[in-house]
C-alpha positions as CSV (number, residue, x, y, z in Angstrom):
1,M,77.3,-51.7,-13.0
2,I,80.1,-51.1,-15.5
3,S,79.5,-52.6,-18.9
4,T,82.3,-54.1,-21.1
5,A,83.2,-52.7,-24.6
6,G,81.6,-55.6,-26.3
7,E,78.2,-55.0,-24.5
8,Q,78.5,-51.3,-25.3
9,E,79.1,-52.2,-28.9
10,A,76.2,-54.7,-28.9
11,S,73.7,-52.2,-27.4
12,T,74.8,-49.5,-30.0
13,Q,74.4,-52.1,-33.0
14,T,71.0,-53.0,-31.5
15,S,69.7,-49.6,-31.1
16,A,70.8,-48.7,-34.6
17,N,69.0,-51.5,-36.2
18,M,65.7,-51.5,-34.1
19,P,62.5,-49.7,-35.4
20,A,61.9,-46.3,-35.2
21,R,59.4,-46.1,-32.7
22,F,61.5,-48.4,-30.3
23,Q,64.2,-46.0,-30.7
24,H,62.0,-42.8,-30.1
25,N,60.7,-44.6,-26.9
26,L,64.4,-45.2,-25.9
27,A,65.4,-41.9,-26.6
28,D,62.6,-40.6,-24.4
29,S,63.4,-42.9,-21.5
30,S,67.0,-42.2,-21.7
31,T,66.9,-38.5,-22.3
32,F,64.4,-37.4,-19.6
33,P,65.0,-38.6,-16.0
34,V,62.2,-39.5,-13.9
35,S,62.7,-36.6,-11.7
36,S,62.1,-34.2,-14.7
37,M,58.6,-36.0,-15.5
38,L,57.4,-35.9,-12.0
39,P,56.0,-32.0,-12.4
40,A,54.4,-32.9,-15.8
41,T,51.8,-35.4,-14.2
42,G,49.2,-32.8,-14.9
43,R,50.3,-32.4,-18.5
44,K,50.4,-36.3,-18.9
45,A,46.8,-36.8,-17.6
46,A,45.6,-34.0,-20.0
47,A,47.3,-35.8,-23.0
48,L,45.9,-39.0,-21.9
49,A,42.3,-37.7,-21.6
50,G,42.8,-36.1,-24.9
51,S,43.9,-39.3,-26.6
52,I,40.8,-41.3,-25.2
53,I,38.4,-38.6,-26.3
54,R,39.8,-37.8,-29.7
55,P,38.5,-41.0,-31.3
56,Y,35.0,-40.2,-30.2
57,V,35.2,-36.8,-31.6
58,V,36.5,-38.4,-35.0
59,S,33.4,-40.8,-34.9
60,F,30.9,-37.9,-34.3
61,L,32.3,-36.0,-37.2
62,L,32.2,-38.7,-39.5
63,V,28.6,-39.6,-38.7
64,A,27.8,-36.0,-39.0
65,A,29.5,-35.9,-42.5
66,A,27.6,-39.1,-43.6
67,L,24.3,-37.5,-42.4
68,V,24.8,-34.3,-44.1
69,S,25.9,-36.2,-47.4
70,T,22.8,-38.5,-47.0
71,L,20.3,-35.6,-46.8
72,L,21.9,-34.0,-49.9
73,L,21.6,-37.2,-51.8
74,R,18.1,-38.0,-50.5
75,N,16.1,-36.6,-53.4
76,L,18.1,-38.5,-56.0
77,F,17.2,-42.1,-54.7
78,P,13.9,-43.8,-54.2
79,Y,15.0,-45.2,-51.0
80,P,17.2,-43.9,-48.3
81,F,21.0,-44.1,-49.2
82,L,22.4,-45.2,-46.0
83,F,25.8,-46.6,-47.3
84,L,27.5,-43.5,-46.0
85,F,26.7,-44.5,-42.4
86,F,28.3,-47.9,-42.8
87,A,31.4,-46.1,-44.3
88,A,31.5,-43.7,-41.3
89,V,31.1,-46.6,-38.9
90,M,34.1,-48.5,-40.4
91,A,36.1,-45.5,-40.4
92,S,35.2,-44.7,-36.7
93,A,36.2,-48.4,-35.9
94,W,39.4,-48.2,-37.7
95,V,40.6,-45.0,-36.2
96,G,39.3,-45.6,-32.6
97,Q,38.8,-49.4,-32.3
98,T,35.7,-51.1,-31.4
99,G,34.5,-48.3,-28.6
100,A,34.5,-45.4,-31.3
101,G,32.9,-47.7,-33.8
102,L,30.1,-48.6,-31.4
103,F,29.6,-44.9,-30.7
104,A,29.4,-44.4,-34.4
105,V,26.8,-47.0,-34.6
106,L,24.8,-45.6,-31.9
107,L,25.0,-42.1,-33.6
108,S,24.0,-43.6,-36.9
109,T,21.1,-45.5,-35.6
110,L,19.6,-42.4,-33.9
111,A,20.3,-40.2,-37.3
112,V,18.8,-42.9,-39.5
113,D,15.6,-43.5,-37.2
114,Y,15.2,-39.6,-37.0
115,F,15.7,-38.6,-40.5
116,F,15.2,-41.5,-42.6
117,V,12.6,-44.0,-41.1
118,P,9.0,-43.0,-41.2
119,P,7.6,-41.1,-39.3
120,F,10.4,-38.7,-40.3
121,Y,11.8,-36.4,-37.6
122,S,10.7,-38.8,-34.8
123,F,12.3,-41.6,-33.0
124,A,9.3,-43.7,-33.4
125,I,9.3,-46.6,-36.0
126,N,6.5,-48.1,-38.1
127,T,5.7,-51.7,-37.7
128,T,6.3,-52.0,-41.4
129,D,9.9,-50.5,-41.3
130,T,11.0,-52.3,-38.2
131,L,12.7,-55.0,-40.1
132,Y,14.5,-52.7,-42.3
133,F,15.7,-50.7,-39.4
134,V,17.0,-53.9,-37.5
135,A,19.0,-54.9,-40.7
136,F,20.5,-51.5,-40.7
137,V,21.7,-51.8,-37.0
138,F,23.0,-55.3,-37.6
139,C,24.8,-54.1,-40.9
140,A,26.2,-51.3,-38.9
141,L,27.5,-53.7,-36.1
142,A,28.8,-56.0,-38.6
143,A,30.8,-53.1,-40.2
144,N,32.0,-52.1,-37.0
145,W,33.3,-55.5,-36.1
146,V,35.0,-56.2,-39.5
147,S,36.9,-52.8,-39.4
148,S,37.9,-53.2,-35.6
149,S,39.2,-56.6,-36.2
150,K,41.1,-55.7,-39.4
151,K,42.5,-52.9,-37.4
152,R,43.5,-55.0,-34.6
153,S,45.0,-57.6,-37.1
154,E,46.9,-54.9,-38.8
155,E,48.3,-53.5,-35.5
156,A,49.2,-57.0,-34.3
157,L,51.0,-57.8,-37.6
158,K,52.9,-54.4,-37.4
159,D,53.9,-55.0,-33.7
160,A,55.0,-58.7,-34.7
161,R,57.0,-57.3,-37.5
162,D,58.6,-54.6,-35.3
163,Q,59.3,-57.1,-32.5
164,L,60.8,-59.3,-35.2
165,E,62.8,-56.6,-36.6
166,F,64.0,-55.7,-33.1
167,R,64.9,-59.2,-32.2
168,V,66.8,-59.8,-35.5
169,A,68.8,-56.6,-34.8
170,R,69.6,-57.8,-31.3
171,R,70.5,-61.2,-32.5
172,T,72.5,-59.6,-35.4
173,A,74.4,-57.9,-32.8
174,E,74.9,-60.9,-30.5
175,L,76.3,-62.8,-33.7
176,R,78.7,-60.2,-34.5
177,K,79.8,-60.2,-31.0
178,S,80.0,-63.9,-31.0
179,N,82.1,-63.8,-34.4
180,S,84.7,-61.4,-33.0
181,E,84.9,-63.6,-29.8
182,L,85.3,-66.6,-32.3
183,R,88.0,-65.0,-34.3
184,A,89.9,-64.1,-31.1
185,S,89.5,-68.0,-30.1
186,I,90.6,-69.1,-33.5
187,H,93.7,-66.9,-33.4
188,E,94.4,-68.2,-29.7
189,H,94.1,-71.9,-30.9
190,D,96.5,-70.9,-33.8
191,K,98.9,-69.8,-31.2
192,A,98.4,-72.8,-29.2
193,Q,98.7,-75.0,-32.3
194,L,102.1,-73.2,-33.2
195,A,103.5,-73.7,-29.6
196,L,102.2,-77.4,-29.6
197,M,104.2,-78.1,-32.9
198,A,107.1,-76.5,-31.3
199,S,106.8,-78.7,-28.2
200,Q,106.4,-81.7,-30.3
201,A,109.6,-80.9,-31.9
202,E,111.5,-80.5,-28.8
203,I,110.0,-83.8,-27.6
204,A,111.1,-85.6,-30.9
205,H,114.6,-84.2,-30.3
206,L,114.6,-85.2,-26.6
207,S,113.2,-88.6,-27.7
208,R,116.3,-88.9,-30.0
209,V,118.6,-88.1,-27.3
210,L,117.1,-90.7,-24.8
211,T,117.1,-93.3,-27.7
212,M,120.8,-92.6,-28.1
213,G,121.4,-92.9,-24.5
214,E,119.5,-96.1,-24.1
215,L,121.4,-97.6,-27.1
216,T,124.7,-96.5,-25.6
217,S,123.6,-98.0,-22.3
218,S,122.6,-101.3,-24.1
219,I,126.0,-101.6,-26.1
220,A,128.0,-100.9,-22.9
221,H,126.0,-103.6,-21.0
222,E,126.7,-106.2,-23.7
223,I,130.2,-105.5,-24.4
224,N,131.3,-105.0,-20.7
225,Q,131.1,-108.6,-19.5
226,P,133.2,-110.4,-22.3
227,L,135.8,-107.6,-22.1
228,T,136.0,-108.2,-18.3
229,A,136.6,-111.7,-18.9
230,V,139.0,-111.0,-21.7
231,V,141.2,-108.8,-19.1
232,T,140.7,-111.4,-16.2
233,Y,141.9,-114.3,-18.3
234,G,144.8,-112.1,-19.6
235,N,146.1,-111.3,-16.1
236,A,145.6,-115.1,-15.3
237,C,147.7,-116.1,-18.4
238,V,150.6,-113.7,-17.6
239,E,150.7,-115.2,-13.8
240,W,150.8,-118.8,-15.3
241,L,153.6,-117.8,-17.8
242,S,155.6,-115.8,-15.1
243,A,155.6,-119.0,-13.0
244,D,159.0,-120.8,-12.4
245,P,158.7,-123.1,-14.3
246,P,155.8,-121.6,-16.5
247,N,152.6,-123.4,-16.3
248,L,152.1,-123.8,-20.2
249,D,148.9,-125.9,-19.9
250,E,147.0,-123.5,-17.8
251,A,148.3,-120.6,-19.9
252,R,147.0,-122.4,-23.1
253,R,143.6,-123.0,-21.5
254,T,143.6,-119.3,-20.4
255,A,144.5,-118.0,-23.8
256,E,141.7,-120.2,-25.2
257,R,139.3,-118.7,-22.9
258,I,140.5,-115.2,-24.0
259,V,140.0,-116.2,-27.6
260,R,136.4,-117.5,-26.9
261,D,135.3,-114.3,-24.9
262,G,136.9,-112.0,-27.5
263,T,135.0,-114.0,-30.3
264,R,131.8,-113.7,-28.1
265,A,132.4,-109.8,-27.9
266,G,132.7,-109.8,-31.6
267,A,129.7,-111.6,-32.2
268,I,127.8,-109.1,-30.0
269,L,129.1,-106.4,-32.0
270,D,128.2,-108.2,-35.3
271,Q,124.7,-108.8,-33.9
272,I,124.3,-105.0,-33.2
273,R,125.3,-104.2,-36.7
274,R,122.9,-106.8,-38.3
275,L,120.3,-104.9,-35.9
276,F,121.1,-101.6,-37.7
277,K,121.1,-103.0,-40.9
278,K,117.7,-104.9,-40.2
279,E,119.2,-108.3,-40.8
280,A,117.7,-111.3,-39.1
281,A,119.4,-112.8,-35.9
282,T,121.5,-115.9,-36.5
283,Q,119.2,-118.7,-35.6
284,D,120.9,-122.2,-34.6
285,W,120.1,-125.2,-32.6
286,V,121.3,-124.3,-29.0
287,E,121.9,-126.8,-26.3
288,M,121.0,-124.8,-23.0
289,N,122.8,-127.1,-20.7
290,E,126.1,-126.3,-22.6
291,V,125.6,-122.7,-22.4
292,I,124.9,-122.9,-18.6
293,Q,128.0,-125.0,-18.1
294,E,130.2,-122.8,-20.0
295,L,128.9,-119.7,-18.1
296,I,129.5,-121.7,-14.8
297,A,133.2,-122.1,-15.7
298,F,133.4,-118.5,-16.7
299,L,132.1,-117.3,-13.5
300,S,133.6,-119.7,-10.9
301,G,136.5,-117.5,-10.3
302,E,134.1,-114.6,-9.6
303,A,131.9,-116.6,-7.5
304,A,134.8,-117.7,-5.3
305,R,136.0,-114.3,-4.6
306,H,132.5,-113.2,-3.2
307,E,132.3,-116.7,-1.2
308,I,129.3,-117.6,-3.5
309,S,128.5,-121.3,-4.4
310,L,127.3,-122.1,-8.0
311,R,125.1,-125.3,-8.1
312,T,123.4,-126.8,-11.2
313,E,120.6,-129.1,-11.3
314,L,120.3,-129.7,-15.3
315,Y,117.7,-131.9,-17.0
316,S,119.6,-134.4,-18.8
317,D,117.3,-134.8,-21.9
318,L,116.5,-131.2,-22.4
319,P,115.5,-130.2,-25.9
320,K,117.6,-128.1,-28.0
321,I,116.3,-124.5,-28.6
322,L,116.2,-122.8,-31.9
323,G,117.6,-119.3,-31.4
324,D,120.6,-117.0,-31.2
325,R,123.2,-118.4,-28.8
326,V,124.9,-115.1,-28.2
327,Q,121.6,-113.6,-27.0
328,L,120.6,-116.5,-25.0
329,Q,123.8,-116.7,-23.3
330,Q,123.5,-113.0,-22.6
331,V,120.4,-113.6,-20.8
332,V,121.6,-116.3,-18.5
333,L,124.8,-114.5,-17.8
334,N,122.9,-111.4,-16.8
335,L,120.5,-113.2,-14.6
336,I,123.5,-115.1,-12.8
337,M,125.5,-111.7,-12.4
338,N,122.3,-110.2,-10.9
339,A,121.9,-113.0,-8.3
340,M,125.4,-112.6,-7.3
341,D,125.0,-108.7,-6.9
342,A,121.8,-109.7,-4.7
343,M,123.9,-111.6,-2.3
344,R,126.9,-109.7,-1.9
345,G,125.5,-108.0,1.2
346,T,124.1,-111.4,2.7
347,T,125.8,-112.6,5.8
348,E,123.0,-114.4,7.9
349,R,122.9,-117.3,5.4
350,P,125.1,-119.3,3.0
351,K,125.4,-117.5,-0.5
352,E,124.3,-120.0,-3.2
353,I,123.1,-119.7,-6.6
354,V,121.1,-122.6,-8.1
355,I,120.8,-123.0,-11.8
356,R,118.1,-125.3,-12.8
357,S,117.0,-126.5,-16.5
358,S,113.8,-128.6,-17.1
359,R,111.4,-129.5,-19.7
360,E,108.6,-126.9,-20.5
361,G,105.8,-128.6,-21.9
362,A,106.2,-131.1,-24.8
363,S,109.3,-129.5,-26.6
364,G,110.3,-126.3,-24.7
365,A,112.8,-125.6,-22.0
366,R,112.7,-123.7,-18.6
367,I,115.7,-122.1,-17.2
368,A,115.6,-121.0,-13.4
369,I,118.3,-119.1,-11.5
370,E,117.5,-119.0,-7.7
371,D,119.7,-116.9,-5.3
372,S,119.4,-116.7,-1.4
373,G,119.9,-113.0,-1.4
374,I,117.8,-109.9,0.0
375,G,114.8,-111.1,-1.7
376,L,112.3,-109.2,-4.0
377,S,109.3,-107.3,-2.9
378,K,106.1,-107.1,-4.8
379,E,106.5,-103.4,-5.8
380,I,110.0,-104.0,-7.2
381,A,108.9,-107.2,-9.0
382,D,106.3,-105.1,-11.0
383,K,109.0,-102.5,-12.1
384,I,112.2,-104.5,-12.2
385,F,111.9,-105.2,-16.2
386,R,111.3,-101.6,-16.9
387,P,114.0,-99.7,-18.7
388,F,116.3,-97.6,-16.4
389,F,114.8,-99.1,-13.4
390,T,117.5,-100.4,-11.0
391,T,118.0,-101.5,-7.3
392,K,121.9,-101.1,-7.7
393,A,123.8,-98.2,-6.9
394,Q,126.0,-98.2,-10.0
395,G,123.2,-100.1,-12.3
396,I,121.9,-98.6,-15.4
397,G,118.6,-100.5,-15.3
398,M,118.8,-102.0,-18.9
399,G,120.0,-105.6,-18.2
400,L,116.7,-107.3,-17.4
401,S,115.0,-105.1,-19.9
402,I,117.1,-106.3,-22.6
403,S,117.1,-109.8,-21.3
404,R,113.1,-109.9,-21.4
405,S,113.2,-108.5,-24.9
406,I,115.5,-111.2,-26.1
407,V,113.6,-114.0,-24.6
408,E,110.1,-112.4,-26.0
409,S,112.0,-112.3,-29.4
410,H,112.3,-116.2,-29.0
411,A,108.7,-116.4,-28.4
412,G,109.2,-117.0,-24.7
413,R,108.6,-115.4,-21.4
414,L,110.7,-114.2,-18.5
415,W,109.4,-113.4,-14.8
416,A,110.5,-113.1,-11.2
417,E,109.3,-114.5,-8.1
418,A,110.1,-114.0,-4.5
419,L,111.0,-117.0,-2.3
420,P,109.2,-117.6,1.0
421,G,112.5,-118.1,3.0
422,G,114.2,-115.0,1.3
423,G,115.8,-114.7,-1.9
424,A,114.5,-114.8,-5.5
425,V,114.1,-116.8,-8.6
426,F,114.3,-115.6,-12.1
427,Q,112.8,-118.0,-14.9
428,F,112.4,-117.9,-18.5
429,T,110.7,-120.2,-20.9
430,I,111.6,-120.9,-24.6
431,P,109.9,-123.1,-27.1
432,S,112.1,-125.5,-29.1
433,G,110.9,-123.7,-32.4
434,E,110.2,-127.0,-34.0
């Protein structure tokens, strides 16, 4: 298996920080392959046997030293001085664990019985000295247990310390590796953050561009209709004046319509100017039936050219609406023009637009524009009020979005429904504002 550079570095750092005996064992296992150790099986067996026998030899020598020393000190004490045997047992247990300690206890017991317990130089024991001898044996066993337990505790503590050092070294290497990976991740995050900031700047620029495009479309949509009317009435006025004799009455009425639509275009521009200056829209009491009748007179020529009949069903006692007359006029005009566009391709049934007004609630008004055109699917009905969504080949998709915004700014609601026999109806409600 091929290791990565990070794993090699972690392994190097771990081996550098581990205890010396772990490093020694690791060096032995990595330096000498298995194939080179196979011929040394005999030497290893001999070394193993030596390591087993060595503690017992040490125990024998310690007990022998204790015996010689006790024999030399025998004449100085009235009672046998046996404490050196306890020291030999404890030292044997410390060097060779419990087995070597028990061997020392056995040798010490035999030596004491033979040399220091009457009858001397015999393994027999007097009845009066039996308790003394048994106490010595128990004390020797206790010394063996204490020393061997202490040795095991020391070795266990040392092993635990070595294991802890090894684990700390390995964990330190892992933390260093994780730290380097974290630094690399932070660097990548910083790069991604810079890229995100650049993308956000580009999106902000694009948003400003789209906003300018939307604003341009909105202004073009608002201004186009009154300017078209001005041109249409101007041509009509020229025709009335060119007649022989000139029809001055019709020319005068046409000129009045030109003035009215030019004034309406100026009002739209003034409204846009107030919008940019964050001024409030002009609020006045508006008679919606009058607005509808003005638009019917304005659109009658356009409807006649496309063989479309305009019919009104106006509620006689419709309450007045507090709002911006120009904006509400734009909403009704846009809905009627859309209805005309929807019926231009209709040939199988009469083309008719019905404009209705009715009371909404206690003091509001509802305006409905119904056509007999191509109809309205549910999918289109859900999207038709979104900005830039249009079903017209030359449309910009802003009229209905702007109309809904105007109605909602007057605390009203604008929606569309498909008619069962074909066609669609667009309705909006406006509270009176009283």
